[in-house]
C-alpha positions, -999 to +999 in steps of 0.1 A: +000+000+000+028+025+009+047+014-022+021+031-043+027+066-027+054+084-047+086+090-026+076+065+001+094+032+002+080+004+024+103-009+052+104-046+057+125-045+088+129-021+117+162-005+123+181-013+155+171+009+183+199+025+204+190+001+232+193-030+209+226-017+195+240-011+230+228-045+242+246-061+213+278-041+220+276-051+257+271-088+247+300-087+222+322-072+250+311-099+274+320-126+249+355-111+246+357-108+284+347-144+289+380-155+274+399-133+299+383-143+332+407-144+362+396-180+371+381-208+351+344-211+362+331-245+375+314-268+351+279-258+360+287-221+353+304-230+321+272-248+310+252-218+319+275-195+299+273-219+269+235-221+271+229-184+273+254-178+245+237-203+222+202-190+230+214-154+224+230-162+191+210-191+176+177-192+195+160-224+208+178-257+207+169-280+179+177-316+169+180-348+189+194-350+224+228-367+223+230-403+235+241-416+269+277-421+258+281-384+248+282-370+283+295-336+273+272-332+243+242-343+264+251-318+292+254-290+267+221-299+250+203-301+284+217-267+295+206-251+263+172-268+264+167-253+299+167-218+285+144-227+256+118-200+249+139-172+264+141-142+241+175-136+224+178-101+240+170-115+275+196-142+270+221-116+259+214-096+291+217-126+314+250-136+296+264-101+302+253-101+338+268-136+344+302-127+329+303-094+349+297-114+381+327-136+373+352-108+368 
């Protein structure tokens, strides 16, 4: 409909708002910071970091749960499945908060 008005082009996607851009910048910084933590987090925290990162970057977990013999893959899958349905921006915020708490 707007395409028929001279000089008006329809927009198919909304531009990033300043809040979204700053959230992405904070997330990117937290990802870099996660590689420079003073101490290696325990396994449960590492799984939480993994799950929030995957949720923020890829969305909900898909595919089959790894089998009993793949303990690491199964733990990662379960951690990611635990945050299923969480909005990407919410996962980004929680990831940033978690990394900040580990500094």
